[in-house]
N, C-alpha and C positions, 0 to 999 in steps of 0.2 A: 816379162819383167813387170813387177808390181810397182806402179808409181803411186805414191801417197796422194790421196785426194784432199787431205786436210793437214794443215800444219798449225801447231799451237805455239804462240809466242807468249812467254811469261813476262810481261812488262811490269807487273805490279808486285812481284815477289810471292805470288800465290803458291806456285809449285816449288820454286827454289827461293830460299830466304837470302837473297843477295844483299838486302839492306843491312844486315848485321855485318857482313864482310865489308861493304862499302863504308859503313860508319867506323869500323876498326881502322881502316887505312886512311880515311879522311881525318880521323883524330890524330894520327901520326903526322900528317902533313900540317894540320893546324898547329900542333906542338912545335914543329920545325920553324914556323913563322911567328910563334908567340901568341897564337890565338887560342882561346878556350874551346873545348869541344864538349858540348853537353847534349845528351840524347834529346832533351826537350827542344833544343834548337833544330837538331837534325830532323825530328819528326814533323816540324812545321813545314819542311820543304818536300815531303813525300807527295808524289803525284802532281807536283806543280811543273809548269813549263820552265825552261831555263831562264827566261826573262823574269818570271815571278820569283824563282829561287834567288836570282841576283838581287832583287829588291828586298827580299827577306834578309839576305846576308848583309846588305848595306845597313839595314835597320839594327841588326844585332851587332855587327862587327865594325861598322863605320864605312865611310866613303872610300878609304884606301884598300879595302878588302878586295882581292882579285879572285872572284869565283872561277874565272877561266883557268887561272894558274893552279888553284887548289884542285879543281876537277881534273885537270890534265895530269897532275902528279898522282892523284888518287887512282885514276884509271890505270896509270902505268904500274902502280903497286899491285892493283887487283889483277892485272894481266900476268904479272910475274908469279902470282900466287896460284893461278889456275893450273 
């Protein structure tokens, strides 16, 4: 049995362009809650920790914005699309 010696994790979208798919579904969730969805705002969060993303979101969308809820619903839509 050949056991792989190496595994590649594509965490930054280099091999699979998951950012485009995530932005599409995140935009749908933003619309549901009445928030704008601009690619310029989205790109500010790429590569950041979750805590940093929350801070960026608070600056853009205000203190009431729930990054946790938006991400939860976005991930659910992405999972259904796979």
